[in-house]
C-alpha positions as YAML, in Angstrom:
chain: A
units: angstrom
residues:
- id: 1
  name: MET
  ca: [75.10, 72.02, 103.74]
- id: 2
  name: PHE
  ca: [78.87, 71.97, 103.24]
- id: 3
  name: THR
  ca: [80.50, 68.74, 102.16]
- id: 4
  name: GLN
  ca: [83.93, 67.75, 103.46]
- id: 5
  name: LYS
  ca: [85.44, 68.65, 100.06]
- id: 6
  name: THR
  ca: [83.84, 72.12, 100.20]
- id: 7
  name: ARG
  ca: [85.21, 72.74, 103.67]
- id: 8
  name: LYS
  ca: [88.74, 71.88, 102.57]
- id: 9
  name: SER
  ca: [88.50, 74.29, 99.64]
- id: 10
  name: LEU
  ca: [87.64, 77.29, 101.83]
- id: 11
  name: PRO
  ca: [90.64, 79.61, 102.37]
- id: 12
  name: VAL
  ca: [91.93, 79.88, 105.90]
- id: 13
  name: LEU
  ca: [92.33, 83.49, 106.91]
- id: 14
  name: PRO
  ca: [95.48, 84.36, 108.86]
- id: 15
  name: SER
  ca: [94.60, 85.24, 112.43]
- id: 16
  name: VAL
  ca: [94.93, 88.97, 113.11]
- id: 17
  name: ALA
  ca: [95.17, 90.68, 116.49]
- id: 18
  name: VAL
  ca: [94.61, 94.42, 116.64]
- id: 19
  name: VAL
  ca: [96.45, 95.57, 119.75]
- id: 20
  name: ILE
  ca: [95.83, 99.13, 120.97]
- id: 21
  name: LEU
  ca: [98.36, 100.39, 123.51]
- id: 22
  name: ASN
  ca: [96.56, 102.79, 125.82]
- id: 23
  name: TRP
  ca: [97.73, 105.33, 128.35]
- id: 24
  name: ASN
  ca: [95.09, 107.61, 129.85]
- id: 25
  name: GLY
  ca: [93.27, 107.57, 126.54]
- id: 26
  name: ARG
  ca: [89.63, 107.46, 127.60]
- id: 27
  name: SER
  ca: [88.60, 110.30, 125.27]
- id: 28
  name: PHE
  ca: [90.40, 108.77, 122.28]
- id: 29
  name: LEU
  ca: [88.96, 105.32, 122.96]
- id: 30
  name: GLU
  ca: [85.48, 106.72, 123.27]
- id: 31
  name: GLN
  ca: [85.88, 108.47, 119.93]
- id: 32
  name: PHE
  ca: [87.78, 105.91, 117.86]
- id: 33
  name: LEU
  ca: [87.32, 102.43, 119.30]
- id: 34
  name: PRO
  ca: [83.81, 102.07, 117.78]
- id: 35
  name: SER
  ca: [85.31, 102.25, 114.26]
- id: 36
  name: VAL
  ca: [87.83, 99.54, 115.16]
- id: 37
  name: CYS
  ca: [85.10, 97.31, 116.59]
- id: 38
  name: GLN
  ca: [83.20, 97.57, 113.30]
- id: 39
  name: SER
  ca: [86.09, 95.91, 111.44]
- id: 40
  name: THR
  ca: [84.82, 93.13, 109.19]
- id: 41
  name: TYR
  ca: [87.88, 90.89, 108.93]
- id: 42
  name: GLY
  ca: [86.83, 87.29, 109.54]
- id: 43
  name: ASN
  ca: [89.57, 86.02, 111.88]
- id: 44
  name: LEU
  ca: [90.08, 88.90, 114.26]
- id: 45
  name: GLN
  ca: [90.70, 89.56, 117.92]
- id: 46
  name: LEU
  ca: [90.71, 93.02, 119.51]
- id: 47
  name: ILE
  ca: [92.97, 93.74, 122.47]
- id: 48
  name: LEU
  ca: [93.56, 96.77, 124.65]
- id: 49
  name: ALA
  ca: [97.00, 96.78, 126.29]
- id: 50
  name: ASP
  ca: [96.93, 99.35, 129.08]
- id: 51
  name: ASN
  ca: [100.17, 101.04, 130.16]
- id: 52
  name: ALA
  ca: [99.19, 101.60, 133.82]
- id: 53
  name: SER
  ca: [96.65, 104.34, 133.10]
- id: 54
  name: SER
  ca: [95.44, 106.52, 135.94]
- id: 55
  name: ASP
  ca: [92.15, 107.42, 134.26]
- id: 56
  name: ASP
  ca: [89.07, 105.22, 133.86]
- id: 57
  name: SER
  ca: [89.84, 104.09, 130.31]
- id: 58
  name: VAL
  ca: [90.09, 100.39, 131.20]
- id: 59
  name: ASP
  ca: [86.80, 100.42, 133.10]
- id: 60
  name: TYR
  ca: [85.19, 102.27, 130.20]
- id: 61
  name: VAL
  ca: [86.30, 99.69, 127.63]
- id: 62
  name: ARG
  ca: [85.35, 96.79, 129.88]
- id: 63
  name: ALA
  ca: [81.84, 98.22, 130.31]
- id: 64
  name: HIS
  ca: [81.14, 99.33, 126.73]
- id: 65
  name: PHE
  ca: [83.22, 96.97, 124.54]
- id: 66
  name: PRO
  ca: [83.06, 93.46, 126.03]
- id: 67
  name: GLN
  ca: [84.42, 92.03, 122.76]
- id: 68
  name: VAL
  ca: [87.78, 93.71, 123.50]
- id: 69
  name: SER
  ca: [90.21, 91.68, 125.60]
- id: 70
  name: ILE
  ca: [92.29, 93.64, 128.11]
- id: 71
  name: ILE
  ca: [95.92, 93.27, 129.14]
- id: 72
  name: GLN
  ca: [96.92, 95.48, 132.06]
- id: 73
  name: HIS
  ca: [100.53, 96.48, 132.74]
- id: 74
  name: THR
  ca: [101.59, 97.49, 136.23]
- id: 75
  name: THR
  ca: [103.98, 100.19, 134.98]
- id: 76
  name: ASN
  ca: [104.22, 102.51, 131.98]
- id: 77
  name: SER
  ca: [107.19, 101.26, 129.98]
- id: 78
  name: GLY
  ca: [106.44, 103.41, 126.94]
- id: 79
  name: PHE
  ca: [105.44, 102.41, 123.44]
- id: 80
  name: ALA
  ca: [108.33, 100.00, 122.97]
- id: 81
  name: GLY
  ca: [108.27, 98.22, 126.32]
- id: 82
  name: GLY
  ca: [104.48, 98.27, 126.52]
- id: 83
  name: TYR
  ca: [104.07, 96.47, 123.22]
- id: 84
  name: ASN
  ca: [106.90, 94.04, 123.93]
- id: 85
  name: GLU
  ca: [105.21, 92.99, 127.15]
- id: 86
  name: ALA
  ca: [101.73, 92.79, 125.62]
- id: 87
  name: LEU
  ca: [102.70, 90.84, 122.53]
- id: 88
  name: GLN
  ca: [104.27, 88.11, 124.62]
- id: 89
  name: GLN
  ca: [100.68, 87.31, 125.62]
- id: 90
  name: VAL
  ca: [99.03, 87.55, 122.20]
- id: 91
  name: LYS
  ca: [98.70, 84.60, 119.82]
- id: 92
  name: ALA
  ca: [98.08, 85.57, 116.20]
- id: 93
  name: ASP
  ca: [99.66, 85.29, 112.76]
- id: 94
  name: ILE
  ca: [99.68, 89.06, 112.24]
- id: 95
  name: TYR
  ca: [99.81, 91.77, 114.87]
- id: 96
  name: VAL
  ca: [98.29, 95.17, 114.11]
- id: 97
  name: LEU
  ca: [99.76, 97.77, 116.42]
- id: 98
  name: LEU
  ca: [97.22, 100.57, 116.39]
- id: 99
  name: ASN
  ca: [97.45, 103.91, 118.19]
- id: 100
  name: GLN
  ca: [94.57, 104.85, 120.43]
- id: 101
  name: ASP
  ca: [94.01, 108.05, 118.38]
- id: 102
  name: VAL
  ca: [93.39, 106.35, 115.02]
- id: 103
  name: GLU
  ca: [90.07, 106.20, 113.18]
- id: 104
  name: VAL
  ca: [89.90, 103.26, 110.79]
- id: 105
  name: THR
  ca: [87.77, 103.00, 107.66]
- id: 106
  name: PRO
  ca: [85.57, 100.09, 106.53]
- id: 107
  name: GLY
  ca: [87.56, 97.15, 105.22]
- id: 108
  name: TRP
  ca: [90.89, 98.57, 106.37]
- id: 109
  name: ILE
  ca: [92.40, 95.22, 107.41]
- id: 110
  name: GLU
  ca: [91.62, 93.05, 104.38]
- id: 111
  name: PRO
  ca: [93.81, 94.80, 101.74]
- id: 112
  name: VAL
  ca: [96.90, 94.79, 103.94]
- id: 113
  name: VAL
  ca: [96.53, 91.12, 104.82]
- id: 114
  name: ALA
  ca: [95.93, 90.28, 101.15]
- id: 115
  name: GLN
  ca: [99.10, 92.12, 100.15]
- id: 116
  name: MET
  ca: [101.13, 90.37, 102.84]
- id: 117
  name: GLU
  ca: [99.70, 86.97, 101.91]
- id: 118
  name: ALA
  ca: [100.49, 87.54, 98.23]
- id: 119
  name: ASN
  ca: [104.12, 88.20, 99.14]
- id: 120
  name: LYS
  ca: [105.35, 86.15, 102.08]
- id: 121
  name: ALA
  ca: [108.60, 88.15, 102.11]
- id: 122
  name: ILE
  ca: [106.73, 91.15, 103.53]
- id: 123
  name: GLY
  ca: [107.40, 91.22, 107.26]
- id: 124
  name: ALA
  ca: [105.66, 94.52, 108.01]
- id: 125
  name: CYS
  ca: [103.23, 96.77, 106.20]
- id: 126
  name: GLN
  ca: [101.36, 100.00, 106.81]
- id: 127
  name: PRO
  ca: [98.14, 101.49, 105.38]
- id: 128
  name: LYS
  ca: [97.82, 105.00, 104.01]
- id: 129
  name: LEU
  ca: [97.73, 107.48, 106.89]
- id: 130
  name: ARG
  ca: [95.87, 110.76, 106.54]
- id: 131
  name: ALA
  ca: [95.44, 113.48, 109.15]
- id: 132
  name: PHE
  ca: [92.24, 113.27, 111.20]
- id: 133
  name: ALA
  ca: [92.06, 117.07, 111.47]
- id: 134
  name: SER
  ca: [92.59, 117.60, 107.71]
- id: 135
  name: LYS
  ca: [91.33, 114.46, 106.08]
- id: 136
  name: ASP
  ca: [92.46, 115.31, 102.57]
- id: 137
  name: TYR
  ca: [96.08, 115.61, 103.74]
- id: 138
  name: PHE
  ca: [98.67, 113.03, 104.60]
- id: 139
  name: GLU
  ca: [99.55, 112.64, 108.26]
- id: 140
  name: TYR
  ca: [102.92, 113.34, 109.86]
- id: 141
  name: ALA
  ca: [103.64, 109.97, 111.48]
- id: 142
  name: GLY
  ca: [103.49, 107.73, 108.42]
- id: 143
  name: ALA
  ca: [101.74, 109.29, 105.41]
- id: 144
  name: ALA
  ca: [102.38, 106.99, 102.41]
- id: 145
  name: GLY
  ca: [105.32, 105.11, 103.88]
- id: 146
  name: GLY
  ca: [108.53, 105.95, 105.69]
- id: 147
  name: TRP
  ca: [111.91, 106.63, 104.08]
- id: 148
  name: MET
  ca: [115.35, 107.58, 105.40]
- id: 149
  name: ASP
  ca: [118.25, 109.51, 103.89]
- id: 150
  name: ILE
  ca: [121.92, 108.50, 104.00]
- id: 151
  name: LEU
  ca: [122.48, 110.41, 107.26]
- id: 152
  name: GLY
  ca: [119.60, 108.78, 109.09]
- id: 153
  name: TYR
  ca: [117.05, 111.59, 108.83]
- id: 154
  name: THR
  ca: [113.57, 110.11, 108.44]
- id: 155
  name: PHE
  ca: [110.69, 111.39, 106.33]
- id: 156
  name: CYS
  ca: [107.68, 110.01, 104.44]
- id: 157
  name: ARG
  ca: [106.16, 109.95, 101.02]
- id: 158
  name: GLY
  ca: [103.65, 112.74, 101.50]
- id: 159
  name: ARG
  ca: [105.45, 114.42, 104.43]
- id: 160
  name: ILE
  ca: [108.88, 116.06, 104.51]
- id: 161
  name: LEU
  ca: [109.70, 117.51, 107.94]
- id: 162
  name: TYR
  ca: [106.61, 119.59, 108.84]
- id: 163
  name: CYS
  ca: [105.36, 119.94, 105.27]
- id: 164
  name: THR
  ca: [102.51, 117.55, 104.46]
- id: 165
  name: GLU
  ca: [100.91, 117.11, 101.05]
- id: 166
  name: PRO
  ca: [97.25, 116.75, 100.08]
- id: 167
  name: ASP
  ca: [96.45, 113.25, 98.93]
- id: 168
  name: LYS
  ca: [95.70, 113.49, 95.21]
- id: 169
  name: GLY
  ca: [96.44, 109.85, 94.48]
- id: 170
  name: GLN
  ca: [100.10, 110.55, 93.78]
- id: 171
  name: TYR
  ca: [101.18, 107.76, 96.14]
- id: 172
  name: ASN
  ca: [98.62, 105.12, 95.28]
- id: 173
  name: ASP
  ca: [101.26, 102.59, 94.28]
- id: 174
  name: ALA
  ca: [102.05, 99.71, 96.62]
- id: 175
  name: GLN
  ca: [105.80, 99.61, 97.11]
- id: 176
  name: GLU
  ca: [108.63, 98.71, 99.45]
- id: 177
  name: ILE
  ca: [109.55, 101.36, 102.01]
- id: 178
  name: PHE
  ca: [112.20, 101.72, 104.69]
- id: 179
  name: TRP
  ca: [109.90, 101.88, 107.72]
- id: 180
  name: ALA
  ca: [106.23, 101.45, 108.48]
- id: 181
  name: SER
  ca: [104.52, 103.78, 110.92]
- id: 182
  name: GLY
  ca: [103.90, 102.57, 114.46]
- id: 183
  name: ALA
  ca: [100.55, 104.36, 114.37]
- id: 184
  name: ALA
  ca: [99.09, 101.48, 112.33]
- id: 185
  name: LEU
  ca: [101.72, 98.79, 111.94]
- id: 186
  name: PHE
  ca: [100.89, 95.36, 110.52]
- id: 187
  name: ILE
  ca: [103.67, 92.89, 111.31]
- id: 188
  name: ARG
  ca: [103.95, 89.12, 111.16]
- id: 189
  name: ALA
  ca: [104.20, 87.77, 114.70]
- id: 190
  name: GLU
  ca: [107.05, 85.43, 113.77]
- id: 191
  name: CYS
  ca: [109.02, 88.35, 112.30]
- id: 192
  name: PHE
  ca: [108.44, 90.59, 115.31]
- id: 193
  name: HIS
  ca: [109.82, 88.00, 117.69]
- id: 194
  name: ALA
  ca: [112.56, 86.76, 115.33]
- id: 195
  name: VAL
  ca: [114.27, 90.18, 115.33]
- id: 196
  name: GLY
  ca: [113.74, 90.74, 119.06]
- id: 197
  name: GLY
  ca: [110.73, 93.06, 119.01]
- id: 198
  name: PHE
  ca: [111.13, 96.72, 119.87]
- id: 199
  name: ASP
  ca: [114.18, 98.04, 121.66]
- id: 200
  name: ALA
  ca: [112.65, 98.87, 125.04]
- id: 201
  name: TYR
  ca: [115.42, 101.38, 125.78]
- id: 202
  name: PHE
  ca: [113.92, 103.68, 123.14]
- id: 203
  name: PHE
  ca: [110.76, 104.07, 125.30]
- id: 204
  name: ALA
  ca: [109.00, 106.01, 122.51]
- id: 205
  name: HIS
  ca: [109.81, 107.48, 119.07]
- id: 206
  name: MET
  ca: [111.94, 105.88, 116.34]
- id: 207
  name: GLU
  ca: [111.36, 102.38, 117.73]
- id: 208
  name: GLU
  ca: [109.40, 101.31, 114.64]
- id: 209
  name: VAL
  ca: [112.14, 102.64, 112.34]
- id: 210
  name: ASP
  ca: [114.74, 100.63, 114.25]
- id: 211
  name: LEU
  ca: [112.50, 97.55, 114.12]
- id: 212
  name: CYS
  ca: [111.93, 97.86, 110.37]
- id: 213
  name: TRP
  ca: [115.64, 98.35, 109.77]
- id: 214
  name: ARG
  ca: [116.30, 95.08, 111.59]
- id: 215
  name: LEU
  ca: [113.57, 93.40, 109.54]
- id: 216
  name: GLN
  ca: [115.36, 94.41, 106.34]
- id: 217
  name: ARG
  ca: [118.66, 93.21, 107.75]
- id: 218
  name: ALA
  ca: [116.98, 89.86, 108.44]
- id: 219
  name: GLY
  ca: [115.87, 89.59, 104.82]
- id: 220
  name: TYR
  ca: [112.24, 90.73, 105.13]
- id: 221
  name: GLN
  ca: [110.50, 93.47, 103.18]
- id: 222
  name: VAL
  ca: [108.63, 96.46, 104.60]
- id: 223
  name: ALA
  ca: [105.71, 97.61, 102.48]
- id: 224
  name: TYR
  ca: [103.03, 100.24, 102.00]
- id: 225
  name: CYS
  ca: [99.42, 99.37, 101.14]
- id: 226
  name: PRO
  ca: [97.50, 102.32, 99.60]
- id: 227
  name: ALA
  ca: [94.26, 100.31, 99.41]
- id: 228
  name: SER
  ca: [93.87, 100.62, 103.18]
- id: 229
  name: LEU
  ca: [93.14, 104.00, 104.76]
- id: 230
  name: VAL
  ca: [93.17, 105.24, 108.35]
- id: 231
  name: TYR
  ca: [93.08, 108.69, 109.96]
- id: 232
  name: HIS
  ca: [95.50, 109.62, 112.73]
- id: 233
  name: VAL
  ca: [95.23, 112.48, 115.21]
- id: 234
  name: GLY
  ca: [98.91, 112.40, 116.19]
- id: 235
  name: GLY
  ca: [100.72, 114.03, 119.10]
- id: 236
  name: GLY
  ca: [98.48, 112.32, 121.63]
- id: 237
  name: SER
  ca: [101.33, 111.61, 124.03]
- id: 238
  name: LEU
  ca: [103.87, 114.30, 123.11]
- id: 239
  name: PRO
  ca: [102.88, 117.09, 120.70]
- id: 240
  name: GLN
  ca: [105.13, 118.50, 118.01]
- id: 241
  name: GLY
  ca: [107.53, 121.09, 119.42]
- id: 242
  name: ASN
  ca: [107.78, 119.44, 122.82]
- id: 243
  name: PRO
  ca: [111.45, 119.36, 123.96]
- id: 244
  name: ARG
  ca: [110.96, 115.88, 125.42]
- id: 245
  name: LYS
  ca: [109.84, 114.64, 121.99]
- id: 246
  name: LEU
  ca: [112.83, 116.34, 120.36]
- id: 247
  name: TYR
  ca: [115.19, 114.73, 122.88]
- id: 248
  name: LEU
  ca: [113.78, 111.24, 122.27]
- id: 249
  name: ASN
  ca: [113.90, 111.64, 118.50]
- id: 250
  name: PHE
  ca: [117.54, 112.76, 118.50]
- id: 251
  name: ARG
  ca: [118.72, 110.25, 121.11]
- id: 252
  name: ASN
  ca: [116.89, 107.29, 119.63]
- id: 253
  name: ASN
  ca: [117.96, 108.15, 116.10]
- id: 254
  name: LEU
  ca: [121.61, 108.14, 117.17]
- id: 255
  name: MET
  ca: [121.20, 104.80, 118.94]
- id: 256
  name: MET
  ca: [119.44, 103.34, 115.91]
- id: 257
  name: LEU
  ca: [122.28, 104.41, 113.62]
- id: 258
  name: HIS
  ca: [124.95, 103.00, 115.93]
- id: 259
  name: LYS
  ca: [123.13, 99.67, 116.17]
- id: 260
  name: ASN
  ca: [122.31, 99.15, 112.50]
- id: 261
  name: LEU
  ca: [124.87, 100.89, 110.31]
- id: 262
  name: HIS
  ca: [127.51, 98.89, 108.53]
- id: 263
  name: PRO
  ca: [130.88, 99.53, 110.26]
- id: 264
  name: ALA
  ca: [132.34, 100.90, 107.03]
- id: 265
  name: GLU
  ca: [129.68, 103.64, 106.95]
- id: 266
  name: ARG
  ca: [129.32, 104.48, 110.63]
- id: 267
  name: ASN
  ca: [132.19, 106.92, 111.25]
- id: 268
  name: ILE
  ca: [131.69, 109.09, 108.18]
- id: 269
  name: ILE
  ca: [127.94, 109.30, 108.79]
- id: 270
  name: PHE
  ca: [128.37, 110.21, 112.46]
- id: 271
  name: MET
  ca: [130.85, 112.96, 111.63]
- id: 272
  name: GLN
  ca: [128.39, 114.56, 109.23]
- id: 273
  name: ARG
  ca: [125.47, 114.10, 111.60]
- id: 274
  name: PHE
  ca: [127.34, 115.70, 114.50]
- id: 275
  name: PHE
  ca: [128.09, 118.79, 112.42]
- id: 276
  name: LEU
  ca: [124.48, 119.15, 111.23]
- id: 277
  name: ASP
  ca: [123.04, 118.51, 114.69]
- id: 278
  name: ILE
  ca: [125.31, 121.19, 116.14]
- id: 279
  name: LEU
  ca: [123.90, 123.58, 113.54]
- id: 280
  name: ALA
  ca: [120.37, 122.59, 114.59]
- id: 281
  name: ALA
  ca: [121.21, 123.25, 118.25]
- id: 282
  name: VAL
  ca: [122.70, 126.67, 117.44]
- id: 283
  name: LYS
  ca: [119.70, 127.56, 115.26]
- id: 284
  name: SER
  ca: [117.37, 126.70, 118.15]
- id: 285
  name: LEU
  ca: [119.36, 128.88, 120.52]
- id: 286
  name: VAL
  ca: [119.42, 131.83, 118.11]
- id: 287
  name: SER
  ca: [115.69, 131.38, 117.49]
- id: 288
  name: GLY
  ca: [114.95, 131.76, 121.18]
- id: 289
  name: LYS
  ca: [114.36, 128.08, 121.89]
- id: 290
  name: PRO
  ca: [117.00, 127.22, 124.50]
- id: 291
  name: ARG
  ca: [115.01, 124.20, 125.70]
- id: 292
  name: ASP
  ca: [115.38, 122.65, 122.24]
- id: 293
  name: THR
  ca: [119.12, 123.27, 122.33]
- id: 294
  name: LYS
  ca: [119.28, 121.59, 125.73]
- id: 295
  name: ALA
  ca: [117.25, 118.64, 124.40]
- id: 296
  name: ILE
  ca: [119.79, 118.05, 121.60]
- id: 297
  name: TYR
  ca: [122.69, 118.33, 124.06]
- id: 298
  name: LEU
  ca: [121.05, 115.84, 126.44]
- id: 299
  name: ALA
  ca: [120.34, 113.47, 123.55]
- id: 300
  name: TYR
  ca: [124.04, 113.34, 122.67]
- id: 301
  name: ARG
  ca: [125.11, 113.04, 126.30]
- id: 302
  name: HIS
  ca: [122.77, 110.14, 126.97]
- id: 303
  name: PHE
  ca: [123.67, 108.50, 123.66]
- id: 304
  name: ARG
  ca: [127.34, 108.47, 124.66]
- id: 305
  name: ARG
  ca: [126.38, 106.96, 128.01]
- id: 306
  name: TRP
  ca: [124.28, 104.28, 126.32]
- id: 307
  name: ARG
  ca: [127.04, 103.47, 123.82]
- id: 308
  name: LYS
  ca: [129.42, 102.50, 126.65]
- id: 309
  name: THR
  ca: [126.98, 99.84, 127.83]
- id: 310
  name: TYR
  ca: [125.75, 98.58, 124.44]
- id: 311
  name: ASP
  ca: [126.76, 94.99, 123.72]
- id: 312
  name: ALA
  ca: [127.03, 94.66, 119.93]
- id: 313
  name: SER
  ca: [127.71, 90.93, 120.21]
- id: 314
  name: GLN
  ca: [124.03, 90.37, 121.01]
- id: 315
  name: ASP
  ca: [123.10, 91.57, 117.51]
- id: 316
  name: THR
  ca: [123.71, 88.69, 115.10]
- id: 317
  name: LEU
  ca: [121.82, 90.09, 112.09]
- id: 318
  name: PRO
  ca: [123.81, 90.89, 108.92]
- id: 319
  name: ARG
  ca: [124.94, 94.51, 108.73]
- id: 320
  name: LEU
  ca: [123.97, 95.78, 105.30]
- id: 321
  name: ARG
  ca: [125.09, 99.00, 103.69]
- id: 322
  name: LEU
  ca: [122.42, 101.67, 103.30]
- id: 323
  name: TYR
  ca: [122.69, 101.45, 99.52]
- id: 324
  name: ASP
  ca: [121.54, 97.82, 99.73]
- id: 325
  name: LEU
  ca: [118.32, 98.68, 101.57]
- id: 326
  name: LYS
  ca: [114.94, 99.73, 100.21]
- id: 327
  name: GLY
  ca: [113.44, 103.11, 101.03]
- id: 328
  name: VAL
  ca: [116.78, 104.90, 101.40]
- id: 329
  name: PHE
  ca: [117.21, 108.27, 99.70]
- id: 330
  name: HIS
  ca: [120.78, 108.53, 98.45]
- id: 331
  name: GLY
  ca: [121.13, 112.18, 99.34]
- id: 332
  name: ILE
  ca: [120.78, 114.55, 102.30]
- id: 333
  name: MET
  ca: [117.15, 115.40, 102.90]
- id: 334
  name: ILE
  ca: [117.63, 118.59, 104.94]
- id: 335
  name: TRP
  ca: [119.98, 120.06, 102.31]
- id: 336
  name: ARG
  ca: [117.41, 119.65, 99.56]
- id: 337
  name: TYR
  ca: [114.55, 120.80, 101.80]
- id: 338
  name: TYR
  ca: [116.11, 123.97, 103.20]
- id: 339
  name: PHE
  ca: [118.57, 125.04, 100.50]
- id: 340
  name: LEU
  ca: [116.94, 123.71, 97.33]
- id: 341
  name: GLN
  ca: [113.39, 124.31, 98.63]
- id: 342
  name: ARG
  ca: [112.17, 120.84, 97.66]
- id: 343
  name: LYS
  ca: [109.18, 120.41, 99.94]
- id: 344
  name: THR
  ca: [107.50, 117.26, 98.55]
- id: 345
  name: PHE
  ca: [108.74, 113.71, 98.20]
- id: 346
  name: THR
  ca: [108.59, 113.87, 94.41]
- id: 347
  name: GLU
  ca: [110.61, 117.09, 94.34]
- id: 348
  name: LEU
  ca: [113.05, 115.83, 96.96]
- id: 349
  name: THR
  ca: [113.94, 112.67, 95.06]
- id: 350
  name: ARG
  ca: [114.08, 114.32, 91.64]
- id: 351
  name: GLN
  ca: [117.58, 114.26, 90.17]
...
């Protein structure tokens, strides 16, 4: 029998809410939700936030996983808007935003929470992400933590563009990164709301990079926890090579840069980006991919339209130079990848 003194000495676990945003994901939920429900963390709630699915995924979860609470949206407002709406209704110390196509491993929550509790400056953190289809390899969407180069091109430790590395323990060090993957994103609830959550205009893609950039601007750290491992299918909503995905990545990346760059850096970076993106559009056209060229053109057109309506006065966070941020590669990633043939993170960042 516990005495009052014993009760007071027991550690209080931060409350954690795993929130899975679902859209027509019955097959993924059937395959991967059982692993999530076997999570052993002691202060946990499981939530399915449904983005107005037209399949029977909600009925399936309600019938087979009664321990999972359900939030139903009336419209599909994408990854960004869907999570913003859902997290207004969730009370927890730490949110875990988990894709519907992720298989978790035993004890996956505990190491990340322990790392975040040991360093209260960490606002967001991600586990190690490997590919579900090739489980010895890192996965595209997050791998061993997200980085960005000085022109705003994103990549990961363990994945440069479409080149992924086998996991041989080379990235088993916990460290600060620039962005944590939205496929399995641990974030303190107070931090999420303090920086305004996701930018709903993004709809999908790059929204977690923008969010993590704002976290750093607000003085928080973004971290990688190699002691936690999950497997991600990836491409569940939009597969690689889809022009819609390309459009969203280009458009949202431009918006992210405009919002977060220090004014002294913005013009020079945009001039270089415009030149390189023109080259990418021409390459797509020459390669027989006119839809990709059109996607890049539309991204720029819609970015210019958005920029006319963007109210910078609403953003009160400090604007820090890229050189003052963690997880920034002080070089041009695509130059080293294509012209110097540096295909891994270690090669890329080698002087």
